[in-house]
N, C-alpha and C positions, 0 to 999 in steps of 0.2 A: 640241307637234311643230309650232306657228307659230313659235318658234324656230328651229327644225331648216331652216325652209323658208327665212324669210329668212338664214339666215348660208350653207346653200349655193346662193343664188341671188348674193349680195355676194362671196363666195369665186369662185365659178364667172365671174362678170362680170368680179371683179378679175385674177384667172388671166390669164383670156384677153384682156384689155388689156394688160398686163405682158408676153407671150409674144408678142404678137404686134407692139407696140413692139419689143423688145430685138430679133427677128428684122427690123422695118425697121433697124436699127445692124450687124445681123448679115449679111444677103445684101452687102448693098454694100462691105462690107465683106471678103467671100469675094473677089468682085467681083474687086476691086482687088488681089487675092492678099495682104493682111492675115492676122498671124495672129491667129486665138480665143483665147483661152488656156481661158475660163472662161463658158457661158451657164448664166446660173441664173433660175429663179422664186423669188423668193423673198428672202432675204440669210441667208446660210451662217455666221451671228457663230461662231467655234470650232467647229461642227461643222455635216454637213448632214444632211437627213433622207433625201436620195439622191442618189448621184452617180455618173458613171460617165464613163470617156474615150474617146473616139471621135475617130480621128484623133490630133488634135494642140490637138481642143477635148474638153473635160471639161463635160458635163451635168448641173446637177442641181437639185434643190428645197431651198431652206434654210429657216429652223423661224419666221425674224421674218417673219409677210408683210406688211412696211412697201413693196416695191417687189419689184425685179427688176433687174440686172446682165450687163452680155456686158463680160468685160475683153479689152481689144483691146489687145497687145501695140504698147509705145512709145510708151503715151499716158497723161497725166497724169490720172486719174481718180480717185473713192472712192478708191480701193485704193492711192493714194498709195504707189504701189510705186518708191520713186526708187534702192534698189538697181540697177533696169532701167535704169532713165533715166542712171544714171552708166556704163552701159558704151556703146562706139561706135553710132551708128545700125545696125541691120539693115535690108535691102531689105524683107522679110517684116512689116518697122512703121511703124505710124500715123505716126511721126514723118517717118518717108520717103517718104511720098508727096505728091506732090500736091497744093499746095494745093485745089485745087475737086477733086480727090479726096477729101480729109480735111475738106470740107464736106459731100457726100455723105453720105458716111457717120452725119454728124451730125445731118443734117437727117432721117434714115430714119426713125427711130422719130417725131418728129411729122408726117413726113409718112400713115404708114401709120395714125396714129390718123386723122387728118381724112380718110382715103378707109374706110378704116373704116367712122364716122361716117355720108359718103356712102352708101357703098353699104346702110347699116343702114337708112337713110331709106326710101331707093329702094326697097327690098322689103318694109318695113313700107305704104308708100303702096298697093303694088299688092297684096300679101296682107291688109290691114286696112281701106285708105282712109281716110275721115278718118266723125270721130264727135262731134259736138259737140249743145249744148244750145241753141237757138234764144231769144235775149235777150228777142225780144218775147213769146216764149209763155209768159214768166212775168208770170201774174197778179197776183199780192200778193206783189213785188217779193222780197227777202232776207233771210236772217236774220242779225241783229247781237248776237251775245254780246258781243265783245271790250269791256271796260271803256276801252282806247283809243280805237277808232273811236267807241262813245256819248259821252267826254266832250268829243269834238269836233264832237257835232251829231247824227249818225249812229242812227237806227233800224229798227229791223226794222218791214220794208214796203214800205223805201228801196229803187226802182229805180234799179239805175247803169246813166246814159246813157254817159258816158265815165268814162276813164281817164286825165288828163292828156289833151291833143290826141288819144286816141285812142276814136276810136264804138267802145261794145260791140255787136254785130251775135250775137257767141254768147257762153256764160257763162264759156268758157276765155280770152275778153281778157282779162277782170276782173285777173286772176292774172299775163299773160304780161306787163300793161303795168303793173302796180302798182310793182314796185323802180323806176323812171325818174320815175313818176310825181309832180309838185308840189301835182294838185288833183284831186280827185274830183265828178263832176254827176252827181246824182242828180235824181230825178222822184220827187217825195211828194202826191199828192193832186191832182193832175193838173198841179203847177208843178217848173220845175226850179231847181234850187239848186246851186252852186257852193260846193264845203266846199275853203280850203286846208288842203295836209296841214303839219306844224311840219318844220322840215330835218331835226331828228335823229328821224323819225318811226323810220324802220327800225329804231335803234339802241333805241328806246322798244322797239317791237315784238318783236324780237330776245333783248329781257330779261324780255318780261313772260311769266305762266305760261299766260297764253290767244293760241296766234298767228292764231286762228281771222281772216281777212276776210268777204266778204260770202258764205254758206253759202246755200245751197239748201234752199230752206222746203220738206220732203217730210211726207209721212206717217207714224204712229208705225209702222213696222211687226215685226213679232215677230223679232228672232235668236235669242234664247237668254234663258231662264230661269234665274237663278242658283241653285246649288242651297239657300241659306240663306230664299230667297222664299216665303214661303206661297202662294205662285198655282203655286208646282209641280207641283203635283197637276192644276190644272187644263188642260183640252183645251185649250193652245194649240197651233200649231204652227208654224215657222218660215213667215214669207212671210204670217203673218192680219198683216190691218192695222183696227187698233183706230180706228174710226172717229168713237166717240162715247162719253159718259160720261153714264150715267142721262137717258138719250134727248137730251141736249145734244151737238151735233156739236161735235166738237174737229177740225179739219180738219187742222192741223200740229202737226208734234212739236212747239212748238217753244212750243206753247202749252197742254203738257200740266201743265209745271214749276207754272201760276197755278190751272189747274184743280185740281187734285193738294189742293196747301197748303190749300185749303179742306173737304179731306178727310182730312184726317188720321184715321188707326185706323177707317177706316170701310170697310163690303165699299159695293162698287158695282157697278152693271150695266154692262158696258163689250158695245157695238158691234161687232159685230168680221167684218170682209168678209174671205173663205177661199174664195179662186177668184171666182166668180159665185153664192157664195151669204154670206147675212147669217146672221148668227150670234149669240145672245148667251151673256154668260158673266160669272160673279159675280169679282169682283176685289178683293183689301185693300188698302187702301191702309196703308203703314206708318207710325209715328211720324215721320219724316222725310219723306212725300208722295212715295213712292216706289211703284212696283208690283212692284221686283226684276227686272226684267227689259231686257236691253240690244236694244236697236235693230237692228235690217239694216238694208243698205244695197243697191237694185236699180232702177237706173236705167230701165233697159226697164220695169219694171214701173209703176213712179212714173206712166211717161208714159203707159201703158194706162192707167193713173188719168184721165188726162189735166191732171196737174199741168204738164207742160211737152213741149214736143217734142224729139226728137231727129231733127237733122240727118245724116243717113248721105250720103258722098260715094263711089262707089268708081270705080276707077282703070283705063284700060288699063295694061297694059308699058311701054308708050311713053311717056304720060302722068308714072307713075308717075316717069320721070328728072326731070320738070320740076319737079313737086310735093317732090319729096324734096331736089332741091337746093335751091329754096325755105327749107323748113324746116331744112337743113345753113346753107344763108347766114346764115339767121334767128337759128340758136340760136347760132352764131359771135358774130355783133352783140350778142346781149342777153348773153351772158357775157362779152363787152370791156364791157359796159355798168355789171355788178354790179362786174368788177374797180375800175374808173374810182370805184364807191359805194365799194367798200372802200377804197381809199388815199385816200378823201377824209375827214379825222378829221368835219369836223360834219356829214357825216349820220348818224352814226354806223353805218353796216351794216359794220362791222367785228366789232361785239357780236354777230354772227351767222355770222362764219364757224366753223366745225365742220369737224372732224378724223373720225377711222371710224367714230364711231358714230354718227353724220349722215348720213355716204354708206350705212352698216346702214340708218338708221330710213327711208330713200327706197323700201328695198325692201319691196314688199308678203306679207301674212304668210299669202299662199296664190298658190300658182305660178299663173305668169299670163305664155306666151312673149311677149307683146307688151309689158307690163311691163317683162319684162326685158328684152328689145330697145331699148325707148325711153328705160331708163335708164342701159343699156348705152352709146347711142351718146353721149347727153350727155356722160355720164365721159370717154367716148373723144375728145370736143372737150375738157372741161376739163384732160386730162389735156397734152393736145395745147398746146393755152394756157400751160398753170402752165411747161411744161419749155421754154416758147419764152423765159419771162424771161428778164434779163440777169444773171440773176444764177449764176457761177461753175462749180457745183456741177451746173447743168443742161443741156440741151443747148442752150440759149440764150447762156449763159455761156460755152460753147465756141464758138457758130456767132459772137459777135460777138468774140471773139481772133482766128478766122478770116479776118475779114470787113475789122477791122484789116489782117493779115496783104496780105492779097491789095491793100487801097487803099495803104500804105505802105512795100509790098514788105519789110519790117521781119519777123522773129520773135520775138515774146515769150521773154526767155529762160525756160530751163526753172524756176530758183527760181522765179520772179517765179510763175508758172504754180503753181508747189506752195504759195505761200500766197495764192493768190487762190483757188486748189481750196479751202485750208484755208478761208479768211475763208465763200466759199461753202456749205461745209459745215454752218458754224455760224449762218450764215442760215439753214438751210435746218431743219436742227435746231431754233434758234429757234421759225421757222413752223409748224413739225411740234407742237413744247410749245405753243407758244399757241391753235391751230385745237383741239388735244386738250385743251389747258384749258377751252375757252370748252365743248366738250362737257360734262366735268364737272362743272363751276361751275352750266352748267345743269341736270343731273341732281340737283345739291346743292340747289342755292336756286330750282328754280323748279318 
């Protein structure tokens, strides 16, 4: 069921983004009386799952979910329709239109993607507001489990004061500033200390089995007892919090491994907090020092128990425009920063590039409209920025040649455009193979 929920969100988000992106090309093309021969969601290699001709356009759904396209008459694109290009130009063709009209048609897709992301951020600010965890309220620091961080000198209990030059006010500030950071300032036992990160830290993190950073220290909240666990028959409910073992307080989940390692093969007395009632339960610790219980996560409940404070901000409809715009521009800036790191081999960030599996993995396994729209907005920006790259097979490549034509007054020849399109297509294939190859490598070796 969890897979069905994830794949449903993934396909819905991808379909929405593709259709709206292609509409961004389709609408100005029709406004400028340019013939659109095909409008497809996904690629129809050899055959289509569905197609119907309405007017001069065939609308369809392909079977290969790697994108979508509109086929515009008189344009050298991924269809490589050289036969049509060999004919004399017709008034309804793309190549017959003024340069400024062709530029608007080509920029329509990325414009829609940017506008969509902005609208989503505005309405999310109004509908959900902002919710974060106050860094000052985190009393006992963070849980550090990643060997890479431990080797650099970090340890559980450290409070993160700053990531690079950015002060950590809320817990989310750590991850939002981490990619560009060259150092991290922590507080340990009341003393601040700055730890430098190696230049290729992102590459090391991308290829390691553990990619966790600074995790919140939370109690052991019961999620699910495994079927193979000897504790399956014990009266435990979801959201029960285990607070002590054999009368000794165990405040945080990260402390349980050390405690249970000394009690392998034994039956222990666990103190359990259920709502506001304290209970006692006999639990068996297996030979691996495990209880056979998957933990649950509920930040609101942890906040109620005093582990940290959740900061909630709500915005009026008018305020949402400013908040949404700030999030929109911040996300664009962040994504360009990520691209800069990816194209800098010394950082090793290219090792973290992912394909469709990486995108699939960011969707939660429970349905959440808030998470869905947040991820969709980010993917919309990602799609827009990537399409602006000056690669001939992308919108950015076509824009590059159109700008050259506007500045020089000379139009690149059809043969040159055909060859450029082929080169761009092979570059795209290489990038897709590299990104998805990274996914496969990580799945096998990590």
